[in-house]
C-alpha positions in Angstrom: 19.9 -14.0 4.4 19.3 -9.8 3.8 20.7 -8.2 6.7 17.3 -6.1 8.4 19.1 -3.4 10.4 19.4 -1.0 7.9 15.6 -0.6 7.1 14.6 -0.7 11.3 15.3 2.8 10.9 13.0 3.4 8.3 9.4 3.8 10.5 6.9 5.6 9.3 7.5 8.7 7.8 5.0 11.7 9.3 3.3 14.6 7.6 5.7 16.9 9.2 8.3 15.8 6.7 6.7 16.8 3.3 8.6 17.5 0.6 7.3 19.4 -2.2 10.6 19.8 -4.6 10.0 18.8 -8.1 13.3 18.1 -9.3 13.5 15.4 -12.3 14.4 12.1 -10.5 13.6 13.1 -7.0 11.0 11.0 -4.3 9.5 13.5 -2.2 7.7 12.7 0.5 4.0 14.4 0.4 1.9 13.6 3.2 -0.4 10.7 5.3 -2.9 8.9 3.1 -4.5 8.1 6.7 -5.3 4.5 5.5 -2.7 2.3 3.9 -3.0 2.1 0.2 -3.8 -1.5 -1.1 -5.5 0.5 -3.5 -5.6 3.6 -5.2 -7.2 4.9 -8.6 -7.5 8.4 -10.3 -11.1 9.6 -9.7 -10.5 12.9 -11.5 -7.8 15.7 -11.9 -8.3 16.5 -8.3 -8.7 13.6 -6.3 -7.1 9.8 -5.8 -8.9 7.0 -4.1 -7.6 5.3 -1.4 -9.0 1.9 -0.2 -7.4 -0.8 2.5 -8.1 -3.5 4.2 -10.3 -3.6 7.2 -7.9 -3.0 10.0 -7.2 -1.1 13.1 -6.1 2.6 11.7 -6.1 5.2 13.7 -7.8 6.9 11.4 -11.6 6.9 12.4 -15.2 7.6 10.7 -18.4 7.4 12.2 -17.1 5.4 15.2 -14.7 3.1 13.4 -11.2 2.5 11.8 -11.3 4.2 8.2 -10.0 1.9 5.7 -10.9 4.5 2.4 -9.9 8.0 1.5 -9.6 10.8 -1.0 -6.5 12.0 -1.3 -6.7 16.0 -2.8 -3.6 16.2 -5.2 -3.2 19.8 -4.8 -3.0 20.2 -1.1 -1.9 16.6 -0.2 -4.2 16.0 2.3 -6.5 12.9 2.8 -9.8 13.0 3.9 -11.5 8.9 5.3 -14.6 7.7 3.7 -17.0 5.7 4.7 -16.6 1.6 3.1 -18.9 -0.5 4.5 -17.8 -3.8 3.5 -14.1 -5.2 3.7 -12.2 -4.4 0.6 -9.2 -6.6 1.2 -7.4 -8.0 -2.0 -10.6 -6.9 -4.2 -10.1 -6.0 -8.0 -11.5 -2.8 -9.7 -12.2 -1.2 -13.0 -13.5 1.9 -14.3 -16.8 2.2 -16.0 -17.5 3.5 -19.1 -18.8 6.9 -17.5 -15.9 7.7 -15.6 -16.9 5.8 -12.4 -15.3 3.0 -11.0 -16.6 -0.2 -9.3 -14.4 -2.4 -6.8 -15.8 -6.2 -6.8 -15.4 -8.7 -3.9 -12.9 -8.5 -1.4 -13.1 -10.5 2.5 -15.5 -11.6 5.2 -15.5 -9.2 8.0 -12.5 -9.3 10.4 -11.3 -7.5 13.8 -8.5 -6.7 15.5 -5.8 -8.9 14.8 -7.4 -10.1 11.8 -9.3 -12.5 13.5 -13.1 -13.5 11.9 -15.7 -11.2 12.8 -17.8 -11.2 16.1 -20.7 -11.9 13.5 -20.5 -15.0 11.8 -22.4 -16.1 8.2 -22.7 -19.7 7.2 -20.0 -19.3 4.6 -17.0 -19.9 7.4 -16.4 -16.2 7.7 -17.3 -13.1 9.2 -20.6 -11.4 8.3 -20.1 -8.4 10.4 -17.4 -7.1 13.6 -18.5 -5.2 16.1 -15.4 -3.7 16.6 -13.9 -2.6 13.2 -17.5 -2.1 11.7 -16.8 -4.1 8.6 -19.1 -5.9 6.8 -18.7 -9.1 4.9 -17.3 -8.0 1.4 -16.7 -11.6 -0.6 -19.4 -10.8 -3.0 -19.7 -7.0 -3.1 -19.9 -4.7 -5.9 -19.0 -1.2 -4.7 -19.4 1.8 -7.0 -18.0 5.7 -6.5 -18.9 8.4 -8.5 -15.6 10.7 -8.1 -16.3 14.4 -7.1 -14.1 17.4 -6.6 -14.1 20.4 -4.6 -16.4 22.0 -6.2 -19.4 18.8 -5.5 -21.1 18.5 -2.4 -18.9 15.8 -0.5 -21.7 15.1 1.8 -24.1 13.9 -0.9 -24.5 10.7 -1.4 -23.3 10.7 -4.7 -19.8 11.4 -4.0 -19.8 8.8 -1.6 -18.9 4.8 -2.3 -21.8 2.9 -2.6 -21.4 -0.2 -1.0 -24.7 -2.4 -0.3 -24.2 -5.8 -0.8 -28.3 -6.7 -0.6 -28.7 -4.2 -3.8 -25.8 -4.7 -5.6 -23.1 -7.9 -5.4 -21.9 -10.6 -7.8 -22.8 -14.0 -8.4 -19.7 -15.9 -6.3 -17.5 -15.2 -3.7 -14.4 -13.9 -5.3 -11.1 -12.6 -3.5 -8.2 -12.0 -5.4 -9.9 -12.2 -8.9 -9.3 -10.7 -12.2 -10.9 -7.7 -13.6 -10.9 -6.5 -17.4 -13.4 -4.5 -19.3 -14.7 -5.4 -22.9 -14.9 -3.1 -26.0 -18.4 -2.2 -24.5 -17.9 -1.6 -21.0 -18.8 -4.9 -19.8 -16.6 -5.9 -17.0 -15.2 -9.6 -17.2 -14.6 -11.1 -13.7 -12.1 -13.8 -13.3 -11.3 -16.9 -10.7 -10.2 -15.8 -7.5 -10.4 -17.2 -3.5 -13.7 -18.0 -1.9 -11.8 -17.9 1.9 -8.2 -17.0 2.4 -4.8 -18.5 2.3 -1.0 -18.1 0.5 -1.9 -19.4 -2.7 -5.1 -21.2 -3.9 -4.9 -24.7 -3.4 -4.9 -27.5 -1.0 -1.8 -29.7 -0.5 -2.3 -32.6 -2.0 -4.2 -31.1 -4.8 -7.1 -33.5 -5.2 -9.5 -31.3 -6.2 -7.9 -28.6 -8.5 -11.1 -26.6 -9.6 -12.7 -26.1 -6.5 -10.5 -27.1 -3.5 -13.1 -28.5 -1.8 -15.1 -25.1 -1.8 -12.0 -22.6 -1.2 -11.4 -21.6 -5.0 -13.8 -20.3 -7.4 -12.7 -21.0 -11.2 -15.7 -19.5 -12.7 -16.0 -16.0 -14.3 -18.8 -14.1 -14.6 -19.7 -10.0 -16.1 -20.7 -6.9 -14.5 -23.4 -5.8 -15.5 -24.5 -9.8 -15.7 -24.2 -11.8 -19.0 -25.9 -15.2 -17.4 -24.8 -17.3 -14.6 -21.2 -17.6 -13.7 -19.3 -20.2 -16.1 -16.1 -22.6 -14.9 -13.2 -21.5 -16.9 -11.1 -24.6 -17.3 -7.5 -22.3 -17.3 -8.6 -21.5 -13.7 -8.5 -25.2 -13.3 -5.5 -26.0 -15.3 -3.7 -23.2 -13.4 -4.8 -24.4 -9.7 -3.1 -22.6 -6.7 -1.2 -19.6 -8.9 -3.7 -18.0 -10.2 -4.8 -15.3 -8.0 -5.0 -11.8 -10.0 -4.5 -13.4 -13.3 -3.2 -10.8 -15.8 -5.6 -10.1 -18.4 -5.7 -7.9 -21.2 -8.1 -7.7 -24.1 -6.9 -8.2 -27.7 -8.3 -6.2 -30.7 -9.8 -9.6 -31.7 -12.1 -9.1 -28.5 -10.4 -12.1 -27.4 -8.4 -11.6 -24.1 -4.9 -12.5 -22.9 -5.2 -14.4 -19.6 -2.1 -15.7 -17.8 -1.3 -17.3 -14.3 1.0 -19.8 -13.2 3.2 -20.6 -15.9 0.9 -20.8 -18.4 -0.9 -18.7 -20.8 -3.9 -18.5 -23.3 -6.1 -16.4 -25.5 -9.6 -16.6 -24.2 -13.2 -15.9 -26.1 -15.5 -14.1 -23.4 -18.2 -14.6 -25.7 -18.0 -18.7 -26.2 -15.6 -19.2 -23.6 -13.2 -20.9 -26.2 -9.8 -21.6 -24.9 -6.7 -21.2 -27.3 -3.2 -22.2 -25.7 -0.3 -20.3 -26.1 3.4 -21.1 -25.3 4.1 -21.1 -21.8 6.3 -18.8 -19.7 9.9 -19.0 -19.9 11.7 -20.1 -17.5 8.8 -21.1 -15.4 8.5 -17.9 -13.6 5.8 -17.2 -12.1 4.2 -13.2 -12.5 0.8 -13.6 -11.0 0.3 -12.5 -7.0 2.1 -13.9 -4.8 5.3 -13.9 -7.3 4.0 -10.4 -8.3 6.2 -10.0 -11.3 5.7 -6.2 -13.1 3.2 -6.8 -15.8 2.3 -4.0 -18.4 1.3 -3.7 -22.2 3.6 -1.8 -24.1 2.6 1.9 -25.8 -0.3 1.2 -28.4 1.2 3.7 -31.3 0.5 4.3 -35.0 3.8 2.9 -35.6 2.7 -0.4 -34.6 -0.5 -0.2 -35.8 -1.9 -0.3 -32.1 -1.0 -3.8 -32.0 -0.9 -4.9 -27.9 2.6 -6.6 -26.5 2.9 -7.5 -22.9 5.8 -7.3 -21.3 6.4 -9.2 -18.4 9.1 -8.9 -15.5 10.1 -10.4 -12.5 8.5 -12.5 -10.2 9.6 -15.3 -9.3 10.6 -18.9 -10.6 10.4 -21.2 -7.1 9.7 -24.8 -7.6 6.3 -25.8 -7.2 6.5 -27.3 -4.2 7.9 -24.2 -2.4 5.2 -22.5 -2.6 3.1 -24.5 -0.4 -0.6 -24.3 0.3 -3.4 -22.4 2.0 -1.2 -22.1 5.2 1.9 -20.5 4.4 4.6 -21.8 2.1 6.9 -24.2 2.8 10.5 -22.5 1.7 11.7 -19.5 3.6 11.0 -17.4 0.6 12.8 -14.0 1.9 15.8 -16.0 1.5 14.7 -17.0 -2.6 16.1 -14.3 -5.2 13.5 -12.8 -7.0 13.6 -13.1 -10.9 14.9 -10.3 -12.9 14.2 -12.0 -16.1 11.7 -10.2 -18.8 9.5 -11.8 -21.7 7.6 -10.0 -24.1 4.9 -11.5 -25.7 2.4 -9.9 -28.9 -0.8 -12.5 -28.7 -1.9 -11.6 -31.8 0.7 -11.0 -34.5 -0.2 -8.5 -37.0 1.3 -11.4 -39.4 -0.2 -13.8 -38.6 2.8 -15.9 -37.2 2.4 -17.9 -34.2 2.5 -16.0 -30.9 5.7 -16.8 -29.4 7.6 -15.4 -25.8 10.5 -13.1 -26.7 13.8 -12.4 -24.4 14.1 -9.2 -23.1 16.4 -7.3 -21.4 16.4 -8.1 -17.7 15.9 -5.8 -15.2 18.5 -4.4 -13.2 17.6 -6.0 -10.3 15.5 -9.1 -9.6 12.1 -7.9 -8.4 8.8 -9.2 -6.4 6.0 -6.5 -6.0 7.7 -4.7 -8.8 5.0 -2.1 -10.4 4.8 -0.5 -13.9 3.7 2.7 -14.4 3.3 3.7 -18.1 4.4 7.2 -18.3 3.6 9.9 -20.8 6.4 9.8 -22.7 6.0 6.3 -24.0 8.8 4.9 -20.9 7.8 2.2 -18.5 8.7 3.2 -15.0 9.1 0.6 -12.7 8.5 0.8 -8.6 8.5 -0.6 -5.5 8.9 -4.4 -4.7 12.3 -6.4 -3.1 14.7 -8.4 -4.0 14.0 -11.5 -2.3 10.6 -13.5 -1.6 7.4 -12.9 -2.6 3.7 -11.0 -1.9 1.7 -12.1 1.2 2.4 -12.2 5.1 2.5 -15.3 7.4 3.7 -16.1 11.1 4.9 -19.6 9.8 6.1 -21.5 6.8 7.2 -24.8 6.4 10.6 -24.3 7.2 10.5 -21.9 10.1 7.5 -23.2 12.1 7.5 -20.4 15.2 6.8 -17.0 14.6 9.5 -16.0 16.8 12.1 -17.3 14.6 10.6 -15.0 11.3 13.4 -12.5 10.7 11.2 -10.1 8.9 7.9 -10.0 11.3 4.9 -11.5 9.3 6.6 -10.7 6.1 7.4 -13.3 3.0 9.9 -10.7 1.3 13.1 -8.9 2.3 15.5 -6.6 0.7 13.6 -3.6 -0.3 14.3 -2.0 -3.6 14.2 1.7 -3.2 15.3 3.0 -6.6 13.2 2.8 -9.3 14.0 2.3 -12.8 12.9 3.0 -16.4 12.3 0.7 -19.3 12.6 2.2 -23.1 11.1 0.1 -25.2 12.3 2.0 -28.5 16.1 1.6 -27.2 18.2 -1.3 -28.8 18.3 -4.5 -26.9 20.8 -4.2 -24.3 19.9 -0.7 -23.4 16.6 -0.5 -22.5 17.0 -0.3 -18.7 18.2 2.9 -16.7 18.0 4.4 -13.4 20.9 7.0 -13.9 19.6 10.2 -11.8 16.8 8.6 -10.2 16.8 9.1 -6.4 16.2 6.7 -4.2 13.5 6.2 -1.2 14.2 5.4 2.2 10.9 3.7 2.6 10.0 0.0 2.3 7.4 -0.7 -0.4 6.4 -4.2 0.2 3.0 -5.8 0.3 -0.1 -3.8 -0.6 1.9 -1.0 -2.1 0.6 1.0 -5.0 1.5 3.9 -7.3 -0.4 5.6 -9.8 0.5 8.5 -12.4 -1.1 11.9 -11.6 -2.3 14.8 -14.0 0.9 16.6 -13.8 2.8 13.2 -15.3 4.6 12.6 -11.7 3.6 9.3 -9.9 2.2 9.1 -6.5 3.6 6.1 -4.7 1.7 4.9 -1.1 1.0 2.0 0.5 3.1 -1.2 2.4 1.7 -3.4 5.0 3.0 -6.9 4.9 1.1 -7.2 8.7 -2.3 -8.7 9.5 -3.2 -6.0 11.3 -1.7 -2.5 11.5 1.6 -2.5 13.2 4.3 0.6 13.1 6.7 -0.8 15.2 7.8 -4.1 13.0 10.5 -4.0 10.4 8.6 -3.6 7.3 5.5 -1.6 9.4 2.3 -0.5 8.3 2.8 2.8 6.2 0.6 6.0 5.7 3.4 8.1 4.1 3.0 9.2 0.7 5.5 10.0 -1.9 5.6 11.3 -5.4 8.0 10.6 -7.9 9.1 13.0 -10.8 10.3 11.5 -13.8 13.3 12.8 -15.9 11.2 15.1 -18.0 10.5 17.1 -14.6 14.0 19.0 -15.6 12.2 21.0 -18.6 11.8 24.3 -17.7 8.6 24.9 -19.1 5.7 22.3 -19.8 3.4 22.3 -23.1 0.2 24.4 -22.4 -2.3 22.9 -25.3 -5.5 24.7 -25.5 -8.8 23.2 -26.9 -8.4 19.9 -25.7 -11.9 18.0 -25.6 -13.9 16.3 -22.8 -14.8 13.6 -24.7 -13.6 11.3 -27.7 -15.3 9.0 -30.1 -14.1 5.9 -32.0 -13.2 7.1 -35.6 -14.6 10.0 -36.9 -13.8 13.7 -37.6 -10.8 14.9 -36.2 -9.9 17.9 -33.8 -7.9 20.5 -33.3 -5.6 21.5 -30.5 -3.5 24.5 -30.3 0.5 24.3 -28.8 1.6 28.1 -28.2 5.0 28.9 -29.0 5.4 29.3 -25.0 5.6 25.6 -24.7 8.9 25.1 -26.0 12.0 26.6 -27.5 13.9 26.4 -30.6 12.3 25.7 -34.0 8.5 25.6 -34.7 9.2 22.8 -37.6 11.4 20.7 -35.1 9.0 20.8 -32.1 6.0 19.9 -34.4 7.7 17.1 -35.8 8.3 16.0 -32.3 4.8 16.2 -30.5 2.8 13.5 -29.5 -0.9 13.1 -28.6 -1.3 10.2 -26.0 -4.0 8.5 -23.8 -3.1 7.4 -20.7 -5.1 5.7 -18.3 -3.5 4.6 -15.4 -6.1 2.0 -14.2 -6.9 0.5 -10.6 -3.8 -0.5 -8.8 -3.5 -2.8 -6.3 -0.9 -5.7 -5.5 1.5 -4.5 -7.8 -0.8 -4.4 -10.8 -2.7 -1.6 -12.5 -5.6 -3.3 -13.7 -6.9 -2.0 -17.1 -3.9 0.3 -17.7 -3.0 1.3 -21.0 -1.1 4.2 -22.8 -2.2 5.1 -26.9 -0.7 7.6 -28.9 -3.5 9.0 -31.5 -2.5 9.9 -34.8 -1.8 13.5 -35.6 -0.4 16.2 -37.7 0.3 20.0 -37.6 0.2 23.2 -39.2 2.8 25.5 -37.7 1.9 29.2 -37.5 3.9 32.4 -38.3 3.8 33.3 -34.3 5.6 30.1 -33.4 2.3 28.4 -32.1 1.3 25.2 -34.1 -2.1 23.3 -34.7 -2.3 19.7 -34.2 -5.1 17.9 -36.1 -5.7 15.0 -34.1 -7.7 12.0 -35.0 -10.1 10.2 -32.3 -9.6 6.9 -31.1 -9.0 4.1 -33.4 -12.5 2.9 -34.5 -12.0 -0.2 -32.1 -13.0 0.1 -28.7 -11.5 -3.5 -28.2 -7.9 -1.6 -28.7 -8.8 1.2 -26.1 -12.1 0.5 -24.2 -14.5 2.9 -23.2 -13.8 5.3 -20.2 -11.8 7.9 -18.7 -8.3 8.6 -19.5 -5.7 11.5 -19.2 -5.0 13.4 -22.5 -1.4 14.5 -22.6 0.6 16.6 -25.4 4.1 15.5 -25.4 6.7 18.1 -27.0 10.3 16.8 -27.5 9.5 14.1 -24.8 8.1 16.6 -22.0 4.6 16.3 -21.2 1.9 18.5 -20.5 -0.7 18.5 -17.9 -2.8 15.7 -18.2 -7.0 16.6 -19.2 -9.5 14.0 -17.7 -11.4 13.1 -20.9 -14.2 10.2 -21.5 -13.5 7.8 -24.6 -16.7 6.2 -26.0 -20.1 6.9 -25.2 -20.3 6.6 -21.7 -22.7 3.8 -21.3 -22.4 0.5 -21.6 -23.1 -0.4 -24.8 -21.6 -1.4 -28.1 -19.8 1.6 -28.6 -20.9 4.1 -31.9 -17.6 4.0 -34.7 -17.2 5.8 -37.6 -14.6 5.5 -40.3 -11.5 7.5 -39.6 -11.3 10.9 -41.2 -8.3 12.2 -43.1 -6.1 14.5 -41.6 -4.5 17.5 -43.1 -1.2 17.4 -44.4 1.9 18.7 -42.6 2.2 22.5 -42.8 5.8 23.8 -42.3 6.9 27.3 -41.5 10.9 27.5 -41.5 10.7 31.1 -39.6 8.5 30.2 -36.8 10.3 29.5 -33.5 9.5 28.3 -29.8 9.6 31.3 -27.0 9.6 28.8 -23.9 13.3 29.5 -22.9 11.8 32.5 -20.9 8.6 30.3 -19.5 8.7 28.8 -16.2 7.9 25.3 -15.3 4.0 24.9 -15.0 2.5 21.7 -12.9 -0.8 23.0 -11.7 -3.5 20.3 -12.6 -6.4 21.4 -14.4 -9.6 20.9 -12.5 -12.4 20.2 -15.3 -14.3 17.5 -14.8 -15.7 15.0 -16.9 -19.9 14.5 -17.3 -19.7 11.5 -15.7 -23.4 10.8 -15.2 -25.4 9.6 -12.3 -23.8 6.0 -10.9 -23.7 4.0 -14.1 -27.3 5.4 -15.3 -27.0 3.4 -18.4 -27.0 0.0 -16.9 -30.5 -0.7 -15.1 -33.4 1.7 -13.5 -32.6 0.1 -10.2 -28.8 1.8 -10.3 -30.8 4.9 -10.5 -32.2 4.5 -7.0 -28.8 4.4 -5.4 -28.5 7.5 -4.3 -31.6 7.1 -2.1 -30.7 3.4 -1.1 -27.1 4.6 -0.3 -28.4 7.5 1.7 -31.0 5.3 3.7 -28.5 3.0 4.2 -25.7 4.8 5.4 -27.9 6.6 8.3 -29.2 2.8 8.9 -25.7 1.7 9.4 -24.7 4.9 11.2 -27.2 4.1 13.9 -26.4 0.6 14.3 -23.0 1.4 14.9 -23.9 4.1 17.3 -25.6 1.5 19.0 -23.3 -1.4 19.1 -20.8 -1.9 21.9 -17.4 -1.7 20.7 -14.0 -1.2 22.0 -11.8 1.7 20.8 -9.0 0.6 18.4 -5.8 0.8 18.9 -3.1 2.1 16.8 -1.5 -1.2 16.4 -2.9 -5.0 17.7 -0.9 -7.8 18.7 -0.5 -10.8 16.2 -2.5 -13.9 16.3 -1.5 -16.9 18.0 1.3 -18.2 16.1 0.7 -21.7 14.6 4.1 -24.2 14.7 5.1 -26.6 12.1 3.9 -27.3 8.4 1.6 -29.9 7.4 1.8 -31.0 3.9 -2.2 -32.4 3.4 -5.1 -33.3 4.3 -7.5 -32.0 6.8 -4.8 -31.5 9.4 -3.0 -29.1 7.1 -6.3 -26.8 6.9 -6.3 -27.0 11.0 -3.0 -25.8 11.0 -4.1 -22.7 9.3 -3.7 -19.4 11.4 -7.7 -18.7 12.2 -7.8 -15.3 10.5 -9.9 -14.8 7.8 -7.7 -12.3 6.4 -5.1 -14.7 5.8 -5.8 -18.4 6.4 -8.0 -20.8 4.6 -11.4 -21.6 6.2 -12.5 -24.7 5.1 -15.7 -25.4 3.0 -16.9 -28.7 1.6 -18.7 -27.5 -1.2 -20.0 -24.8 -3.3 -22.7 -22.7 -1.2 -25.2 -22.1 -3.9 -26.8 -19.7 -1.4 -24.4 -17.0 -2.3 -24.8 -17.5 -6.1 -26.8 -15.3 -7.9 -30.3 -16.7 -9.4 -29.8 -16.8 -13.1 -33.8 -16.3 -13.3 -34.1 -12.7 -11.8 -33.9 -9.8 -13.6 -30.8 -8.5 -14.4 -28.9 -6.7 -11.3 -31.2 -8.1 -8.9 -28.4 -10.0 -7.2 -28.6 -11.7 -3.7 -26.0 -12.2 -0.8 -26.1 -13.6 2.7 -25.8 -10.6 4.9 -27.0 -7.1 4.6 -26.3 -5.1 7.5 -27.9 -6.6 10.8 -27.6 -5.8 14.0 -23.9 -6.9 15.9 -25.3 -7.5 19.2 -27.1 -10.9 18.2 -25.7 -14.5 16.8 -27.3 -13.1 13.0 -28.3 -16.4 10.9 -28.7 -15.0 7.2 -31.2 -17.4 6.0 -33.9 -16.5 9.1 -36.1 -13.2 9.8 -34.1 -10.8 11.8 -34.9 -10.3 15.3 -37.8 -7.1 14.3 -39.4 -10.0 11.6 -38.3 -8.5 8.3 -36.9 -11.3 6.2 -34.8 -9.3 3.9 -32.8 -11.6 1.7 -34.4 -14.8 0.2 -32.2 -18.0 0.5 -31.9 -21.3 1.3 -29.4 -23.4 3.2 -26.9 -25.6 1.2 
């Protein structure tokens, strides 16, 4: 067992300890996120959006705890945002116009993670009168990122979150999420209701687990009825947040449990690939660090996926919905790394390739692709897994659990950097990197910022807010400054476009002489232009993260400036799906500030492509020199904003009404919340009732689960057809079992409201 006392002193840092130093390798505390950062995404050059699960945060909005906020990158301050449904363990993805969507989540919960005060017939909460959260199981939430220049009181700058208008066909919790080449998003698998892993013991129904698992996929916007995926059946139990990566062919790499395949989204055909060497599990709750290596002209933009860390626990140790059988905090995380090129350009059979081990084992380690082509890994623990519990099969009493509810121990505070271009045996280093004293465990997150630093936030391995346990609910935001922050000057390119196409005419960027020092020829020869997409981060994953280097040539001018002639994105949207990205110019390994651009048409559609234009030849000038030695480090982000349009305007006319509906819905919800009787939530709540013992199988095992929808299996005997989309309806006319009813009545979602208005059609299962 790992020593725990040193971490008792870490606690929760406060905003009074702000540090703004930007020294290379350092980790600085920069403020308070207001809600614990279970999820994050970069909305634009000014804002990072943060989502938490519905819980007892002291930050309030409209009379209830907040579980959403907007982080201002420049001022290091957060503003609470209204989110209606419980976002606990949702998935998320960018849309082609720069908006973001999150999918699914959990039923409504109240203090202690207990099921919400108003029930639905799916075995979970429809609404909770104390926390004010609604069922998020089928929710699709849309946000159009805004800047400080926008009207934040407008519904167009707020979350649209109304499952009676927009929702999935199936309930999905811990689902996978990956965009296709036209911007359509594939949603794969997930839980229906909660648990540690997605299976019963014994596993007699690997497909549906008696109604608790969801082995289907569907698309947003819809392409038809949800369809069963055999891979979700064969990987039963350890397939939450499956790793998914679209390939140039249009097929998708899907990895879960210890299995791997290529999946055709058009035909549902599966092509098995080799299993994970060493039986190392990388998906949640093993939560390995997984990322696509940089796509470059040198590798012809061929995707290779790097899998590091996770856990090789024997299958029986994982337990079931209730909790793990083994004391996971005693089990060392893996340090193993494997590379896989799913579609080798030479036509050979795909095979895993052993890579350098990490410097230490990590569970919940997270890869961030840096603009210089390296990969940063942050966060995580030496032992155990993600998730939380109040018992295991070996420790039946919560009072004997040494790390509170955490199922991991031994936080890793020092990041490490992986360089894919170094020779084997020398790819990992943490030399010169600082160490954080904040445990970043379950529900931590990280995101690349426009100045090429990395925001680190979150950690809450607790059923509800708990600021006094060994690994507390964490609100302190940190920023990691990679080694390139040692540069005295940063490139300052001009002429960056706001939109890129797939193929077509090249564009020119100018790099002034003040952006570098020394020979202009050498600097120009060592300059790259990259698109970096940080994606949607949650649970040690960055869904949609990609790094793509554009082809370029240069002309060096006599004044030391040089012009970069830059090709558009490769004419295959499958390589870099349409949507937002930061464009960086990297000179001698030093990145500029990133500029947000939109790649593609901005619409969900077959993306227009054009032939690749020829680039001019390089033009050298032996006398030209840089003037950057007298410059200063420039770290200010620009505030330009891409034209994102109204929320997914191209999908269907119904979404054009989102602003009106959202505003009306918000007013309605605010009135109902003010009218609802509730207690004022405290900063922390007592833990739920502790269950003792471990039951290995049958109904008794389900009954021994903690009666908390946020962490324990609520058994269902069959898939509830009333929660499914009616495939005969017009596209995007979705159905849901709950749409925001008063909290002071026992609501039946399939009978009229007390006011006599029937808002949702459906029938009992």
